[in-house]
N, C-alpha and C positions, 0 to 999 in steps of 0.2 A: 399523366401518371396512371399506372394500372392499379385497380383496387381489388383487394381480396373479397371474395364473397363470404358472408356469414349466414348461418341458418336464420331464416325468417325474413330475408329481404327479397329483392325483386325476382329471384328465380322462382320462388314459391308463388308469386303473384301471377305468373304466366299460366299456372294450372297444369294438370297432368297431360293435356292434349297439345300443349303449346310446343312450338319449335323455337329453340333458342340456340345461340352459338357462343362458344367460348373461344376467345383469342388469347393465346399465351404469349408472354414476352419472348421476343426473338423469332416468332413464327408469323407468317403472313396469312396462310390459310387457317380457317377455324376448325374446331370440333363442333359437330352439329348434334344436338340432343332432341329427340322427338318423343315427347310424352314421358320423359323420365328426369324431372328436375332434381330428384334426390341424388343423381349422379354428381351434381355439382358439389354437394356436401361431401360425398365420398372422395372426390378429387381434392377438395380442400384439405381433407385430413391426410390423404395419402401423399400428396405433393404440396406441402405447406410452404415450401420455399420457392415455388414457381408461380409467379404472379400471372393473373389473367383478368380479362374483363368480360362481362356478359353483354352480348349484343342481341337485340330482337331481330336484327336482319344484318346480313353480311354479303357483300357483292362477290367476294371470293368463294369459289366452291370449297366445301369441306374436304379435309384429307382423311377424315374418318367420321362415320355416322353411327350413333347409338340410338336405337329405336325400341320402344316398349311394344311387346306383342300382347295378344289377347290373354295369354296364360301367364302374363307378368314376367316371362323371361325376356331377355334383351337380345336384339339382333344387332350385331356389330359388323359394319361394312367398311373395310379399308379401301381407299382409292386405288384402283387397279389390282386389288387383292380379293381373296375369297370372303364370303359372308358366313358368319358363324353365330350360332345361338349359344349364349353364355349367361351365367348368373352374374350378379352385380359385381362381385370382387374380380372375377375373371375378365369381365368386360373392362373394368378399370385397368387391369394388368395389360390387356390388349391396347388400351388407349395410351398408357404410359410408353409402351414399346413403340407405338406409332409416332409418338411425339419425338422420340429420339431420332427416328428415321427422318422425320420432317425437319428437325433442326439441321441435319446434315444437308438436306436439300436446299435450304435457304442460306446456309453458311458453309459452302463447299471448301473453305480453307481449313476446316477442322479435320484433324485425325480423330478417330474414335475407336477405342478399344473395348471389347467385351471384358470388363474387369471391375473389381471393387477397388476403392481407394480410400485410405484413412490418413488423416493428418497427424503426424507424430513429429514433435520437435520442429514444427513449422514447415515440414516437408511432407509430400504425399508418399505413402508407401502403397504401391499398386500391386494388386493380386490378380493377374490375368486368369481368365476362366479356363478351367479344364473340368470335364464332367465329374460332378459330385466331389469336387475338391474342397468344398466347404467355405468358399470365399465370403458368402453372406453371413454364415454363422460366425466366422472369425471376425468379420467387421462388427457384428453385434457384440461380441465379447470385448473388443477394443472400445466400443462405444460405452459399454458398461463400466469401463475403467476411466472414462472421462474424455476419450479422444473423439474428434469430430469425423463423422463419416461423410465423405463427399459423394459417394455413390456405392451401391453394392451390385450394380448391373452393367452400366456402360459409362465410359469416361471420355468426354470430348477433350482434345489436347490441342494446344496452340503454342506459339512463341510469344512471350511477353516482350514489352519494349526494351527491357534490360537484357534480352537475349536468352533468358532461361526458358526451358521447356516447362510449361505449366498445364495442370489439369483443371477442368471446370467442374464445379458442383452441379448436379442435376436438379437439386431442390426436391428430390423424391425420397421418401422414408425407406428404411431397410425392410426388405421382405424376407421372411424366413419360411422354410418348409416345415410343415407339421407332420408328426409330433416333434417336439424339441428332443435333442439328443439325450439318451438315457444317462450318459456319463456326466452331464452337467451337475455341478454342485447345487445344494439346496439354495445357497445365496444367489448364484447366477440364475437359476430357474425362477426364483421369486422375483428377482430384479427385472428379468425379461417379461415375465407374465404380467407384471405391473404396468408394462408399456404396451400391452396388446391393444391394437386398434382394429381396423377393418380386417375381417378374416372369413375364411370358409373352411371346408374340411381339409384343404391341401395347403393353403398359405395363410400367413398372418403378417400384416404390416405393423411395425413398431412405431410408437409415437415418441420420437426422440424429443427430449426437453429442449435441445438446442439445435434445431434443424439448420443446416447450412444453406443460405440463400442460393437459388439458381444463378449461375454465372460467376459466383465467387471463385477466385483462382488461388492456387498454391503451387510452388515448384515441385516437380517430380524428383524425389530424393532416392527412392529405391524401387526396384521391381523384384517381387518375390513370387516364385513359381511354387505352388502348393502341391504336396504329395501326401495323401492320406496313408497311414501305416499303422500297424499294430505295435510299433515301438513305444516304449514307456515314456521317453523324454523327447522333447522337440530337438531336431537336428538341423541346424542352419549351416549351409555350406555355399561356397561361391558358385556362381553360374558363369559360363563362358559368354562373352559378348555375341559371338556368332550364333550360339544357341538361343540367346535372348532375341536377337533380330528375327530368327526363323520362327520362334514361337509367337512373337508379337505380330508378325505378318499374318499369321493364321487367325489372330484375334481382332484384327482391324476390319471394320465393316464400313468405313468411309470410302465407298467405291468411286466417288466422283473426283477424288484428288489425283493429280498426276503421279504415276508410280515412282518417278524419280524423286519427287518430294516426299512421298511416303517412305521410301528407302532412306533418304537423307535424314528424315525426322527420327526414324527408329534407330539409325546408326548413332545419331546425336544422343538419344536416350541411353543407348548401350555404352557410350563413352563417358557420360556424365553422372549416371545414376549408379547406385550400389546394386549389384545383381546377385540374387541368392536363389537357392532351392531351399524350401522348408519342408522337411518330413516330420509329420506329427500325428499323434493319435487323439489328443485332447485339445480342443479349440481354446479352452481356458489357459492351459499351459503354454500353448503356442502364442497366445496374446501376451502373456507375461514375458516370454522370450523376445518377442518383437519389440515390445515397449522398451525393454532395457537396452536392446542392441541398436535400435534405430533412432533413439531420441537425440543422439549427439551428431547424427549425420548432417553434413552441410554440402549441398550440391554445388558443383562448379558452374559458372556461366557458360552458355553455349552460343555459337554464332547466331545472329538474327535471321540469317538466310535458311536456317534448318527447315522451317516450314513455310511454304509459299502458297498464296491463293491462286493456284493454277489447276485447271481442270484437265482431265485426260482429253486428248485431241482426236483420237482415232486415226486412221480407219481401223476396223476390226482386224484381228490376226488373220494371216493368210490361211487358206483352206487346209484342213488336216491332211488332205491328200497330196499336198505339196512335197516334193522330194528334191534333194540336191542332185544336180547333174554331175555324175562322176568325172566328166571331161571338162567341167567348168572350174574356174578359180573363184574363191570366196574370200571376203575380208570383213572385218568388223564394220557394222553400220555406223554412220555418223550420229552423234547425239546420244549414244548409249551411256547411261550413268553407271559407274562401277564403284562398288564399295568392297574393300577387303576387310575381313574380320577373322582373326585367328587363321585357320587354314581353309576358310570358306570365301567364296567370291559371289557377290550378289549383283545382278544386272537388272537395270530398268530400261525398257525400250524408249526411244525418243518420242513415241506417240503417247506414252503415259498409260499404257494398257495394263501392264503386269510387272511383277518382280520375279526373277528367276534365280535359283541358287545353283552354283556349280560346285561339284566335288573336286578333289585334287587332280584326277585325271582329266576332267573337262577343263579345268583351269589351264593346264599345260597346252591343250589344243587352242583355247581362247587366246593365249599369248601368241601362238604361232600365227593366228589370224590378224595380228597387227599389220601384217603384209599379206597380199593376195597369194593364196596357195590353193592347189587342187587337193581333193581327198587323197589321191595316191601320194602326193608329196608330203602331206601331213602324216599319213600312215608310215611312210619310210622313216621320217624323223622319230616317230614314236617307237618303231621297231628298233632303230639304232640305239635309242636311249634305254629301251627295255627289251633286250634280245630274247628273253624268255617268252615274250608275247609273240605268237606266230604272226606272220605278215598278214594273212587273211583276216585274222581276228582283229588286228589293228585297223585294217581297212574298213571292216564291217562296223566296228565301234565308232570310227571316225565319221562314216557316212550317216550313221544313226544320230550322232550328236549334231552334225551339220543340218540334217533334216529338222531337228527340233529348233535349232537356232534360227533357221530360215523361216520356219512357220511363225516364229515369234518376233520377226523383224529385227533380230539382233545382228544378223550378217546380211550382206548383199552380194549378188553375183558381180565379180569384178573382171569378167572376161571381155566385156565390150571395150 
């Protein structure tokens, strides 16, 4: 069993020049601390839900090292990444981000979205990240109303045994940008300031009274895309499943999972979760609107095969200089996974490298490629269906699309 560290125990006994390692639940490689035992206390406050043990020695090389310099600043070195000189709070922010990446390294079956997630009515309401959309602020406002925050930064996702898509809590406290929004009510401001924990000039971590333990799961009930606006009242409107898939693809940073499984997972979320856009000016008003709208939502079960523990196989995509031969015939490659959503078509190559989105015109050509055809034959069909499109334009557009499909191993030459 892993034990939490508390101020005054073995970390302090090692002294300021000691090297100690922290091994977190679910991770194999440790964090290495060199001469900065106070970081343990900071981590304990910032990530109270993520258990760890303190080791005086560890055979596995660290995935990140934090070392004190002579001027009392900290040097943070990620495995395979740059070395940065940071203050204590920013060093811990870097550490938390690295822990998320390391989790995916050792648990490649996880999807992971850059998003916040709050439990409402027994279901997770997920807020995918968009720049300055206020996901962390909104999560803090919902927490002030008594809802549990699973994460305000990244959300690991998997399929539970009962087939539901679930999100995992990170065990990390909510981090807010300072200063707090000027439009906050006095009650909200006072409530949040009372929970201020570790901070610097840019960020503050809140000390939630009920932190959700790392690894606790809840089914995903809704996905809400945030849009800041000067509008007075929050406006909640439906989102299209195809738009949800496309946006969530951009927020997924679990690069080790097979692209067909990523696509299948996000498609399952788009079919079983309630999808919304939320335009708002005030995070407090938006929190009230979400609390009343989402509390009664019940997510439907999804097939267990939606997320599989399968890694991308390679090889890498064909060279960018690859071009389709105008005299050759091409057909869809074997093993390509296809998902239709609204008027969009999403494709994942058999090697699991990437997901591609086709528009309406590209879908028509993709359908023709169910049988082997040459670029000229495809262009003739397109011109016949759309006489207003000049023949040369149809041919050039067809060749350009075939180039792209070929480079991404979605089609193969069928002339042999």
